[in-house]
C-alpha positions, 0 to 999 in steps of 0.5 A: 499499500503507497500512500501519495497523501501526506496529509492523509498521515497524522497520527503519531503512534510508537507502534505505526502500521505506515513507514516511508519509501522514499520522501513522499511516499507511505507504505505500509510497514504490517498488514492494515484493515480496510478503516483503520487509521494510518499512522506514523513514528515521528522520529522517521521523519525529520531531525529538530534542532528546536528544544521543543519536547512533544508530550506522546499520548499514542497508549502503545505499550511502548510509547515513549511518553514525550516526541523528540527532533531526535529520536532518531538519532536512539538506535534502537529505533534505527534498529526498528526503522532501518529503511523506513526512514526518511533517505534524508535522516538515512543518509546522517544515520550512514553518518554518525555510524560511520558510513553506514547504516545496518 
């Protein structure tokens, strides 16, 4: 499943059902039921240098409770989401990992 309508994927979840297939395409990370809300972990999308931390209310069992602009740097999230990060974050992860992206 691919959506070219990013505005339809607005809700954050620590257990998202879509990730990025490119910088404009969302792809299913698991089977998504008809009518199920599409969710994404904001860590996949951007690197934010601001100091604002957003409270998370996704209510998933693995909820981080807070969403920060540098969550993509977390190794556990890099392992979990691997190819679902935006291409610019994949490149940054490779840079800080010594040129390799696991």
